[in-house]
N, C-alpha and C positions, 0 to 999 in steps of 0.2 A: 852126391854132387861133388864136383871138383873143389878142392880147398881154395884154389886161386879165384874161382868164380864167387865163392862165398866172401872172400876177403875183399874183392873189388866191389861187391854189392854193399857190404857193410861200410866200406870207405866212402862210397858214393852217398849213402844215406847220411853219414856223419857230415860230409862236406855240405850237402844241401841243407841239412838242419842248421848247421852253423851259419850258413849264408842267410837263411830266413830269419834266424834269431838276431843276427847282426843288423839286418835291415830294419827290423822292428825296433831294436834299441836305438838305432840312429834316428829314426823318425820320431820316437818318443822324446829323445833329447833335443831334437831340432824344435819341436813344438814347445817344449818347456822353456828353451832359451828364447823363443819368440815371445812367449807370454811374459817372461821376466823383462825383456826389452820393451815391450809395449807398456808394462806397468811403470818402468823407469821413464819412458817417454811422456806418459801422462803426468807424472809428478814433475817433470821439467818443463811442461808446456809444449812439447813437440807433438805434432799430429800423429796419433797412433796408426792411422791408415798408411802413412809413409813407411813406418816400421814394418807393418804387415806386408806391404808390397815389396819391401826389400827381401823378404824371405820367400816370395813366390818364385817357383821354378817354371811354371806353365803360364801361358798367356791367360790373364785374368781380365775380363772386360772392366771391372771396377778399377783395377790398377792402371790400365791403359787410359781410362777416362781421367783418373786422378793425375797421371803424368801429363796428359794433354792440357789439363785446366789449371794445374798448379802454377803459381807465380813465384819466381825465384828472386 
């Protein structure tokens, strides 16, 4: 095989592996931060559901209902 093809293949594998590992670490840290913030909210008397909904990135029916029914 050509050395350039081998180098490109190995580089692509390294880049993809790094991207996957980075996404996993990001998601783990995000969930850990959310858990810490929920615990802090409970200790301060803040509704933990509002903290959970602040971390949501997708449309969540529970958060939509909470936002529609919460009184400010």
